[in-house]
N, CA, C and O atoms as a printed pandas DataFrame, in Angstrom:
     atom_number atom_name residue_name chain_id  residue_number  x_coord  y_coord  z_coord
0              1         N          MET        A               1  139.804   62.102  -51.967
1              2        CA          MET        A               1  138.983   60.912  -51.858
2              3         C          MET        A               1  137.634   61.102  -52.554
3              4         O          MET        A               1  137.182   60.211  -53.273
4              5         N          ILE        A               2  136.992   62.244  -52.350
5              6        CA          ILE        A               2  135.710   62.475  -53.002
6              7         C          ILE        A               2  135.888   62.495  -54.518
7              8         O          ILE        A               2  135.077   61.914  -55.239
8              9         N          GLY        A               3  136.922   63.143  -55.006
9             10        CA          GLY        A               3  137.199   63.172  -56.433
10            11         C          GLY        A               3  137.389   61.791  -57.010
11            12         O          GLY        A               3  136.964   61.518  -58.132
12            13         N          GLU        A               4  138.030   60.910  -56.244
13            14        CA          GLU        A               4  138.231   59.533  -56.706
14            15         C          GLU        A               4  136.894   58.821  -56.861
15            16         O          GLU        A               4  136.700   58.081  -57.826
16            17         N          ARG        A               5  135.978   59.030  -55.937
17            18        CA          ARG        A               5  134.662   58.388  -56.029
18            19         C          ARG        A               5  133.902   58.892  -57.242
19            20         O          ARG        A               5  133.247   58.110  -57.933
20            21         N          ILE        A               6  133.980   60.186  -57.508
21            22        CA          ILE        A               6  133.295   60.743  -58.667
22            23         C          ILE        A               6  133.866   60.155  -59.947
23            24         O          ILE        A               6  133.112   59.830  -60.864
24            25         N          MET        A               7  135.172   60.014  -60.026
25            26        CA          MET        A               7  135.791   59.441  -61.217
26            27         C          MET        A               7  135.339   58.001  -61.436
27            28         O          MET        A               7  135.255   57.544  -62.575
28            29         N          GLU        A               8  135.049   57.286  -60.353
29            30        CA          GLU        A               8  134.592   55.910  -60.483
30            31         C          GLU        A               8  133.232   55.822  -61.182
31            32         O          GLU        A               8  132.892   54.771  -61.726
32            33         N          LEU        A               9  132.455   56.900  -61.178
33            34        CA          LEU        A               9  131.132   56.898  -61.788
34            35         C          LEU        A               9  131.137   57.325  -63.247
35            36         O          LEU        A               9  130.162   57.083  -63.958
36            37         N          LYS        A              10  132.192   57.943  -63.701
37            38        CA          LYS        A              10  132.252   58.443  -65.067
38            39         C          LYS        A              10  132.018   57.299  -66.045
39            40         O          LYS        A              10  132.710   56.282  -66.002
40            41         N          ASP        A              11  131.034   57.474  -66.929
41            42        CA          ASP        A              11  130.655   56.516  -67.973
42            43         C          ASP        A              11  130.060   55.209  -67.457
43            44         O          ASP        A              11  129.869   54.272  -68.233
44            45         N          LYS        A              12  129.766   55.132  -66.174
45            46        CA          LYS        A              12  129.052   53.962  -65.649
46            47         C          LYS        A              12  127.569   54.155  -65.954
47            48         O          LYS        A              12  127.096   55.288  -66.042
48            49         N          VAL        A              13  126.847   53.071  -66.111
49            50        CA          VAL        A              13  125.415   53.131  -66.379
50            51         C          VAL        A              13  124.674   52.970  -65.053
51            52         O          VAL        A              13  124.931   52.039  -64.290
52            53         N          VAL        A              14  123.751   53.895  -64.798
53            54        CA          VAL        A              14  122.978   53.883  -63.564
54            55         C          VAL        A              14  121.494   53.880  -63.912
55            56         O          VAL        A              14  121.021   54.742  -64.652
56            57         N          LEU        A              15  120.769   52.910  -63.378
57            58        CA          LEU        A              15  119.327   52.813  -63.569
58            59         C          LEU        A              15  118.661   53.178  -62.250
59            60         O          LEU        A              15  118.914   52.556  -61.219
60            61         N          ILE        A              16  117.803   54.202  -62.299
61            62        CA          ILE        A              16  117.112   54.640  -61.095
62            63         C          ILE        A              16  115.613   54.551  -61.364
63            64         O          ILE        A              16  115.090   55.235  -62.244
64            65         N          THR        A              17  114.926   53.700  -60.597
65            66        CA          THR        A              17  113.485   53.614  -60.765
66            67         C          THR        A              17  112.845   54.836  -60.111
67            68         O          THR        A              17  113.315   55.325  -59.083
68            69         N          GLY        A              18  111.779   55.314  -60.718
69            70        CA          GLY        A              18  111.091   56.473  -60.173
70            71         C          GLY        A              18  111.912   57.742  -60.261
71            72         O          GLY        A              18  111.830   58.605  -59.387
72            73         N          SER        A              19  112.701   57.858  -61.313
73            74        CA          SER        A              19  113.621   58.999  -61.405
74            75         C          SER        A              19  113.010   60.231  -62.047
75            76         O          SER        A              19  113.722   61.194  -62.331
76            77         N          SER        A              20  111.701   60.218  -62.281
77            78        CA          SER        A              20  111.080   61.392  -62.896
78            79         C          SER        A              20  110.617   62.422  -61.870
79            80         O          SER        A              20  110.304   63.555  -62.234
80            81         N          THR        A              21  110.570   62.044  -60.596
81            82        CA          THR        A              21  110.124   62.974  -59.556
82            83         C          THR        A              21  110.843   62.711  -58.230
83            84         O          THR        A              21  111.444   61.656  -58.024
84            85         N          GLY        A              22  110.764   63.687  -57.355
85            86        CA          GLY        A              22  111.198   63.528  -55.966
86            87         C          GLY        A              22  112.647   63.123  -55.769
87            88         O          GLY        A              22  113.551   63.617  -56.442
88            89         N          ILE        A              23  112.841   62.210  -54.828
89            90        CA          ILE        A              23  114.186   61.744  -54.483
90            91         C          ILE        A              23  114.846   61.071  -55.681
91            92         O          ILE        A              23  116.048   61.229  -55.897
92            93         N          GLY        A              24  114.073   60.324  -56.457
93            94        CA          GLY        A              24  114.622   59.674  -57.647
94            95         C          GLY        A              24  115.174   60.680  -58.638
95            96         O          GLY        A              24  116.229   60.459  -59.234
96            97         N          LYS        A              25  114.473   61.772  -58.814
97            98        CA          LYS        A              25  114.930   62.838  -59.710
98            99         C          LYS        A              25  116.247   63.422  -59.223
99           100         O          LYS        A              25  117.197   63.560  -59.995
100          101         N          GLU        A              26  116.301   63.758  -57.959
101          102        CA          GLU        A              26  117.518   64.355  -57.401
102          103         C          GLU        A              26  118.692   63.375  -57.466
103          104         O          GLU        A              26  119.833   63.779  -57.691
104          105         N          THR        A              27  118.407   62.099  -57.269
105          106        CA          THR        A              27  119.450   61.072  -57.360
106          107         C          THR        A              27  119.951   60.960  -58.799
107          108         O          THR        A              27  121.157   60.871  -59.033
108          109         N          ALA        A              28  119.036   60.963  -59.756
109          110        CA          ALA        A              28  119.417   60.898  -61.175
110          111         C          ALA        A              28  120.320   62.075  -61.541
111          112         O          ALA        A              28  121.339   61.894  -62.208
112          113         N          LEU        A              29  119.953   63.260  -61.114
113          114        CA          LEU        A              29  120.756   64.445  -61.421
114          115         C          LEU        A              29  122.130   64.375  -60.769
115          116         O          LEU        A              29  123.126   64.767  -61.377
116          117         N          ALA        A              30  122.192   63.887  -59.553
117          118        CA          ALA        A              30  123.484   63.766  -58.865
118          119         C          ALA        A              30  124.407   62.801  -59.603
119          120         O          ALA        A              30  125.593   63.085  -59.772
120          121         N          PHE        A              31  123.871   61.660  -60.043
121          122        CA          PHE        A              31  124.684   60.701  -60.792
122          123         C          PHE        A              31  125.133   61.291  -62.126
123          124         O          PHE        A              31  126.283   61.114  -62.528
124          125         N          ALA        A              32  124.232   61.988  -62.812
125          126        CA          ALA        A              32  124.596   62.603  -64.093
126          127         C          ALA        A              32  125.703   63.637  -63.899
127          128         O          ALA        A              32  126.642   63.703  -64.693
128          129         N          LYS        A              33  125.594   64.434  -62.854
129          130        CA          LYS        A              33  126.622   65.440  -62.571
130          131         C          LYS        A              33  127.974   64.796  -62.281
131          132         O          LYS        A              33  129.021   65.408  -62.492
132          133         N          ALA        A              34  127.941   63.550  -61.793
133          134        CA          ALA        A              34  129.174   62.808  -61.524
134          135         C          ALA        A              34  129.681   62.100  -62.778
135          136         O          ALA        A              34  130.712   61.429  -62.735
136          137         N          GLY        A              35  128.957   62.246  -63.903
137          138        CA          GLY        A              35  129.412   61.669  -65.161
138          139         C          GLY        A              35  128.818   60.326  -65.515
139          140         O          GLY        A              35  129.181   59.738  -66.534
140          141         N          ALA        A              36  127.905   59.826  -64.687
141          142        CA          ALA        A              36  127.288   58.528  -64.977
142          143         C          ALA        A              36  126.248   58.677  -66.079
143          144         O          ALA        A              36  125.616   59.725  -66.217
144          145         N          ARG        A              37  126.081   57.628  -66.852
145          146        CA          ARG        A              37  125.038   57.574  -67.883
146          147         C          ARG        A              37  123.763   57.094  -67.197
147          148         O          ARG        A              37  123.656   55.932  -66.807
148          149         N          VAL        A              38  122.811   57.991  -67.057
149          150        CA          VAL        A              38  121.614   57.706  -66.267
150          151         C          VAL        A              38  120.465   57.225  -67.152
151          152         O          VAL        A              38  120.178   57.807  -68.198
152          153         N          ILE        A              39  119.823   56.160  -66.711
153          154        CA          ILE        A              39  118.594   55.700  -67.339
154          155         C          ILE        A              39  117.460   56.242  -66.481
155          156         O          ILE        A              39  117.232   55.785  -65.361
156          157         N          VAL        A              40  116.763   57.216  -67.023
157          158        CA          VAL        A              40  115.644   57.858  -66.339
158          159         C          VAL        A              40  114.393   57.049  -66.638
159          160         O          VAL        A              40  114.083   56.790  -67.800
160          161         N          THR        A              41  113.673   56.651  -65.598
161          162        CA          THR        A              41  112.436   55.898  -65.795
162          163         C          THR        A              41  111.249   56.691  -65.259
163          164         O          THR        A              41  111.376   57.511  -64.350
164          165         N          TYR        A              42  110.107   56.420  -65.846
165          166        CA          TYR        A              42  108.866   57.038  -65.384
166          167         C          TYR        A              42  107.757   56.013  -65.492
167          168         O          TYR        A              42  107.844   55.061  -66.268
168          169         N          HIS        A              43  106.713   56.220  -64.704
169          170        CA          HIS        A              43  105.548   55.354  -64.795
170          171         C          HIS        A              43  104.384   56.126  -65.392
171          172         O          HIS        A              43  103.899   55.782  -66.470
172          173         N          ALA        A              44  103.933   57.160  -64.706
173          174        CA          ALA        A              44  102.769   57.905  -65.187
174          175         C          ALA        A              44  103.102   59.334  -65.587
175          176         O          ALA        A              44  102.231   60.061  -66.065
176          177         N          THR        A              45  104.323   59.736  -65.403
177          178        CA          THR        A              45  104.676   61.147  -65.598
178          179         C          THR        A              45  105.749   61.303  -66.672
179          180         O          THR        A              45  106.876   61.697  -66.374
180          181         N          GLN        A              46  105.400   60.995  -67.916
181          182        CA          GLN        A              46  106.375   61.048  -69.003
182          183         C          GLN        A              46  106.977   62.444  -69.154
183          184         O          GLN        A              46  108.188   62.570  -69.336
184          185         N          LYS        A              47  106.167   63.480  -69.083
185          186        CA          LYS        A              47  106.668   64.845  -69.250
186          187         C          LYS        A              47  107.734   65.157  -68.199
187          188         O          LYS        A              47  108.772   65.738  -68.517
188          189         N          GLU        A              48  107.480   64.777  -66.967
189          190        CA          GLU        A              48  108.474   65.013  -65.920
190          191         C          GLU        A              48  109.741   64.197  -66.189
191          192         O          GLU        A              48  110.850   64.667  -65.939
192          193         N          GLY        A              49  109.574   62.983  -66.696
193          194        CA          GLY        A              49  110.730   62.173  -67.067
194          195         C          GLY        A              49  111.550   62.836  -68.159
195          196         O          GLY        A              49  112.780   62.832  -68.114
196          197         N          GLU        A              50  110.859   63.407  -69.147
197          198        CA          GLU        A              50  111.546   64.116  -70.230
198          199         C          GLU        A              50  112.330   65.313  -69.688
199          200         O          GLU        A              50  113.447   65.588  -70.128
200          201         N          ASP        A              51  111.735   66.014  -68.737
201          202        CA          ASP        A              51  112.418   67.161  -68.141
202          203         C          ASP        A              51  113.682   66.732  -67.397
203          204         O          ASP        A              51  114.718   67.389  -67.494
204          205         N          VAL        A              52  113.591   65.634  -66.659
205          206        CA          VAL        A              52  114.756   65.130  -65.925
206          207         C          VAL        A              52  115.834   64.676  -66.908
207          208         O          VAL        A              52  117.015   64.960  -66.711
208          209         N          GLN        A              53  115.429   63.974  -67.964
209          210        CA          GLN        A              53  116.408   63.518  -68.949
210          211         C          GLN        A              53  117.135   64.706  -69.574
211          212         O          GLN        A              53  118.354   64.673  -69.740
212          213         N          LYS        A              54  116.395   65.746  -69.917
213          214        CA          LYS        A              54  117.021   66.950  -70.496
214          215         C          LYS        A              54  118.063   67.533  -69.555
215          216         O          LYS        A              54  119.152   67.926  -69.975
216          217         N          GLU        A              55  117.715   67.582  -68.286
217          218        CA          GLU        A              55  118.652   68.119  -67.285
218          219         C          GLU        A              55  119.878   67.200  -67.164
219          220         O          GLU        A              55  121.005   67.689  -67.080
220          221         N          CYS        A              56  119.673   65.889  -67.153
221          222        CA          CYS        A              56  120.789   64.935  -67.074
222          223         C          CYS        A              56  121.705   65.062  -68.277
223          224         O          CYS        A              56  122.924   64.957  -68.148
224          225         N          GLU        A              57  121.120   65.289  -69.451
225          226        CA          GLU        A              57  121.890   65.393  -70.687
226          227         C          GLU        A              57  122.891   66.545  -70.666
227          228         O          GLU        A              57  123.840   66.550  -71.449
228          229         N          LYS        A              58  122.694   67.502  -69.795
229          230        CA          LYS        A              58  123.646   68.605  -69.662
230          231         C          LYS        A              58  124.990   68.117  -69.142
231          232         O          LYS        A              58  126.017   68.766  -69.341
232          233         N          TYR        A              59  124.975   66.962  -68.471
233          234        CA          TYR        A              59  126.176   66.457  -67.806
234          235         C          TYR        A              59  126.716   65.162  -68.409
235          236         O          TYR        A              59  127.928   64.949  -68.433
236          237         N          ALA        A              60  125.829   64.302  -68.893
237          238        CA          ALA        A              60  126.250   62.994  -69.421
238          239         C          ALA        A              60  125.104   62.423  -70.263
239          240         O          ALA        A              60  123.956   62.840  -70.113
240          241         N          PRO        A              61  125.410   61.481  -71.137
241          242        CA          PRO        A              61  124.339   60.853  -71.925
242          243         C          PRO        A              61  123.308   60.186  -71.010
243          244         O          PRO        A              61  123.653   59.658  -69.953
244          245         N          SER        A              62  122.061   60.217  -71.423
245          246        CA          SER        A              62  121.010   59.575  -70.639
246          247         C          SER        A              62  119.989   58.946  -71.574
247          248         O          SER        A              62  120.000   59.171  -72.784
248          249         N          LEU        A              63  119.112   58.157  -70.983
249          250        CA          LEU        A              63  118.088   57.451  -71.739
250          251         C          LEU        A              63  116.791   57.524  -70.942
251          252         O          LEU        A              63  116.812   57.358  -69.723
252          253         N          LEU        A              64  115.683   57.765  -71.594
253          254        CA          LEU        A              64  114.375   57.833  -70.942
254          255         C          LEU        A              64  113.551   56.623  -71.347
255          256         O          LEU        A              64  113.368   56.359  -72.535
256          257         N          LEU        A              65  113.053   55.885  -70.353
257          258        CA          LEU        A              65  112.253   54.695  -70.633
258          259         C          LEU        A              65  111.079   54.590  -69.668
259          260         O          LEU        A              65  111.199   54.968  -68.502
260          261         N          PRO        A              66  109.939   54.076  -70.147
261          262        CA          PRO        A              66  108.814   53.827  -69.239
262          263         C          PRO        A              66  109.098   52.585  -68.398
263          264         O          PRO        A              66  109.805   51.674  -68.829
264          265         N          LEU        A              67  108.537   52.567  -67.201
265          266        CA          LEU        A              67  108.715   51.399  -66.332
266          267         C          LEU        A              67  107.558   51.301  -65.351
267          268         O          LEU        A              67  107.243   52.256  -64.641
268          269         N          ASP        A              68  106.934   50.132  -65.323
269          270        CA          ASP        A              68  105.899   49.830  -64.338
270          271         C          ASP        A              68  106.370   48.594  -63.585
271          272         O          ASP        A              68  106.284   47.477  -64.095
272          273         N          LEU        A              69  106.869   48.798  -62.367
273          274        CA          LEU        A              69  107.445   47.698  -61.602
274          275         C          LEU        A              69  106.430   46.629  -61.208
275          276         O          LEU        A              69  106.818   45.541  -60.782
276          277         N          SER        A              70  105.152   46.918  -61.343
277          278        CA          SER        A              70  104.131   45.914  -61.025
278          279         C          SER        A              70  103.883   44.960  -62.190
279          280         O          SER        A              70  103.150   43.981  -62.050
280          281         N          GLN        A              71  104.496   45.245  -63.339
281          282        CA          GLN        A              71  104.306   44.426  -64.539
282          283         C          GLN        A              71  105.627   43.794  -64.976
283          284         O          GLN        A              71  106.507   44.499  -65.469
284          285         N          PRO        A              72  105.782   42.492  -64.806
285          286        CA          PRO        A              72  107.030   41.837  -65.218
286          287         C          PRO        A              72  107.401   42.115  -66.675
287          288         O          PRO        A              72  108.584   42.221  -67.000
288          289         N          SER        A              73  106.407   42.235  -67.552
289          290        CA          SER        A              73  106.718   42.501  -68.958
290          291         C          SER        A              73  107.370   43.872  -69.131
291          292         O          SER        A              73  108.216   44.040  -70.009
292          293         N          SER        A              74  106.997   44.843  -68.322
293          294        CA          SER        A              74  107.597   46.173  -68.385
294          295         C          SER        A              74  109.071   46.114  -67.978
295          296         O          SER        A              74  109.926   46.763  -68.582
296          297         N          ILE        A              75  109.341   45.336  -66.958
297          298        CA          ILE        A              75  110.726   45.169  -66.495
298          299         C          ILE        A              75  111.554   44.483  -67.578
299          300         O          ILE        A              75  112.677   44.895  -67.867
300          301         N          HIS        A              76  110.991   43.436  -68.170
301          302        CA          HIS        A              76  111.685   42.700  -69.234
302          303         C          HIS        A              76  111.991   43.616  -70.423
303          304         O          HIS        A              76  113.100   43.597  -70.957
304          305         N          GLU        A              77  111.013   44.408  -70.829
305          306        CA          GLU        A              77  111.214   45.335  -71.951
306          307         C          GLU        A              77  112.311   46.357  -71.645
307          308         O          GLU        A              77  113.135   46.673  -72.503
308          309         N          LEU        A              78  112.310   46.865  -70.414
309          310        CA          LEU        A              78  113.333   47.831  -70.029
310          311         C          LEU        A              78  114.723   47.198  -70.110
311          312         O          LEU        A              78  115.653   47.801  -70.644
312          313         N          VAL        A              79  114.859   45.993  -69.585
313          314        CA          VAL        A              79  116.163   45.307  -69.620
314          315         C          VAL        A              79  116.606   45.092  -71.062
315          316         O          VAL        A              79  117.777   45.288  -71.385
316          317         N          GLN        A              80  115.689   44.694  -71.922
317          318        CA          GLN        A              80  116.027   44.479  -73.329
318          319         C          GLN        A              80  116.519   45.780  -73.975
319          320         O          GLN        A              80  117.519   45.783  -74.693
320          321         N          LYS        A              81  115.817   46.865  -73.719
321          322        CA          LYS        A              81  116.198   48.152  -74.306
322          323         C          LYS        A              81  117.545   48.635  -73.783
323          324         O          LYS        A              81  118.363   49.159  -74.540
324          325         N          VAL        A              82  117.767   48.457  -72.500
325          326        CA          VAL        A              82  119.023   48.926  -71.891
326          327         C          VAL        A              82  120.203   48.111  -72.418
327          328         O          VAL        A              82  121.251   48.672  -72.738
328          329         N          THR        A              83  120.042   46.811  -72.508
329          330        CA          THR        A              83  121.173   45.978  -72.931
330          331         C          THR        A              83  121.466   46.080  -74.417
331          332         O          THR        A              83  122.558   45.714  -74.853
332          333         N          THR        A              84  120.515   46.570  -75.207
333          334        CA          THR        A              84  120.785   46.728  -76.641
334          335         C          THR        A              84  121.106   48.169  -77.022
335          336         O          THR        A              84  121.437   48.452  -78.173
336          337         N          HIS        A              85  121.010   49.063  -76.068
337          338        CA          HIS        A              85  121.255   50.482  -76.350
338          339         C          HIS        A              85  122.740   50.794  -76.320
339          340         O          HIS        A              85  123.134   51.940  -76.536
């Protein structure tokens, strides 16, 4: 059963806000290890986001993008980049 759930994530796209640190980071890595294509986002910690993306890339393709959830334009830009990538 657990193996079936992991297979369901292979090549799925997962967007995790705040994935450059803390729980978001650990969640991003878990999804990448399960084969999901993770979109790593950061607000003020680009270097940490880059580190998480590098780690995710060991398991599955990933993408690093800035995101400020308090700014609608930032959300719009992220959606545009994700849907055209």
